[in-house]
Every structure is written in structure tokens, then in C-alpha cells.
N, C-alpha and C positions, 0 to 999 in steps of 0.2 A: 432853452428857459423859455416858459409861457410869455405871453405878451404882457406888458405894464409890471414885470416885475421888478422890484426895486432892490434895496439894499441887500446884500448875500451876508449872512451871519455866519453860518457854518456850512462846510462841504464835506462829505463821506468820499474822498478821495479813492480809499481803499475798495470801495463798492466797485467801481470800474475795472479796479485789478482782478477782484475774486468773483465778479459776476458778468455775464453777458447781460446787459440791459436792453429788454426787448421793447415796452412801452413805459411812459412816465404818465403820471397823474399829480394834479395839483390839490392838495388837502389843507383845508384849515385844522386847528388845533384847538381844543378845549383847554385853556389854562385858567391857574388860579391867580389871584391879585399880582403876587410879587414876581410870579416868573415871567411876564412879558418885560418888566424892568431889567431882570436880569438878561434875557435875551437881547434888547437893544444896546446893554452893555457888552454884548458878544460872548458871554459865559455860558456857551453851550458845548457840548459834546456829541457828536453822532455816533463816534466809534461804537462797534460792538452793538448797536440798536437795530431792531426789526420791528415790520409790522406783523400783526396776526388778526384774524377774524375770528370772532365770537358772537354768537346770537345776532349775525346779520350786521354787526356793527364792527369797525375796524379800530383797533388799538395801537398805539406806539408803545413798544417795550424797551427799555433801556438807554433811554435817551437821558443825559445827564444836563441838568439845568442847575448851576450852581445857586445857593440861596443867597438872597439879595442882602447887602450888608446893612442897609438901614430897615430892613424889614421885621426886626426882633421876633415878636411872638406871632407875627403873621406869615412867617416864613413857611415853604412847603418842603416836602420830601424830595429831594433832587432827584432819586431815580424812580418815582412813582410813573405807573402805567397812565397814559395819555389818550383821551379818545380823538379820533382824526374825523374829520368832517368832509363827507363825500356823498354825491348823489346816489340815489337808489338805484338806479342803472350801472352806476360804475360798479358799487359794490357787490351787485350780483354778477356783474362781469369778471371781476376779480376772484369770486368764490369759485367761479367756474375755471378759471385759469390756473388758480393755486392747487385745486385738487389733480391737475395734470401734474405727474412725478417730476420733482426737481425744480420747480418754480417756487420763488418767495417774494416777500414784498421788503423790499430794502429803502431806507430814507437815503436820499441823494443830496439833498441841499435844503436849508432852512434860511429864510429870506423874509424881509417885510416889505408888503404891499399894500399900499394905502392904509397904512398904520396897523394891518393886521399881521401877524405872523403865519407864514403859509410854508408847507412842507411839500417838497417834490419827491413822491415815492417812485419808485420803479418796480416793474415786474420784472424779475431776474432770474436767470437760468446760472447755478453755479459752475466755475470753470474747472475744469481738472488741471493738474499741475503742468502736463504738457501745453496746455493752452497758454497759460500763462507764460512760459519760457518763450513760446512762439510770440507772443505779444511783445516781449521785452526784446525779442531779436529784430522784430520789425521797428521798434521805436528805435533803437540803436543804428540801425541800417538809415532811417531817416534823419537822425543827427548827423550821421556820417556825411550824407549827400547835402545837407544844409552848410556843413561847416565847407566841404568843397567848394561849392559855389560861392561862399562869402568870401573865399581865400581868391578866387577867380577874379571877382567884383572888385576887390581893392587894388589888384595890379593895374 
């Protein structure tokens, strides 16, 4: 997590299961009025969302921000495409990396930093089914080892 990162609002835990995350970038998000209030209330879902590059700009597609309850007519579309704020050098690097076969931009975490909503996006490569099974085996073996050590320490 980047330095100075504050309260975590939402995490995409499935991303680490489905992808090998190679690099991470911190991006700001262009939001409408009631969206930040819903985010502060924790009414966000990053599942099935992704970032894509169009015309030299990065956009977040599929992130669900629930409408703000007191927002009445000023409410927003929950599934709208939102622009991400990155430096030009970062965007040009991402353009080069995503043209390589198999790389995607995946949102990993949404958090508040100094009052602003920030999104941690990862440059990721998709895992195959056998990679996922291998990771689950490693995780299970690690749990077994920890259980064995805990049992020994109690005696």
C-alpha cells in the first residue's frame, strides 16, 4: 500500500486469486457530487470492474457505487464509467504494457487519502486454472504448518 494511505473502503480480493499482479499504481478518480458521500459510507463494489485506456486516458468500467440515500435528484448512475487521474508518463507506460498479450488493468483497492478517494490499480496477467490450484495448495500447506507450530507452543 502506498505511503500515507488512509482508510480502506473496498478491496478486490478476487483479483489476487485470478491474476498475477506485477505493478501497482495509485490513481485519483473523477467523481460526481453524491458519489464521494456513498464512498465514505462504504457503499462500493469493485467486483467485476476493470480499467481500460481510450484516447490516452484511463477509465474505470464496472465499479458500482450505490446511490446516496439523501441525494434525491442529484444522484448518479451507479455503474457509470469514471475517469482515472494518472500522470502522463504512467499512462504511456501502461499503454505499452497493456499492448503486450495477456496484461490487464485491475482495480485492487479503494481508499481515502487526505480526504480524496484513491484507487490502487494493478498491472496484472491472468492466471490459468492450474496456477490457481497451485496457489490454493501452497496456502493450505502454510496454514497446516502454522497450526502445527501453534499446537507445539501451547504445550
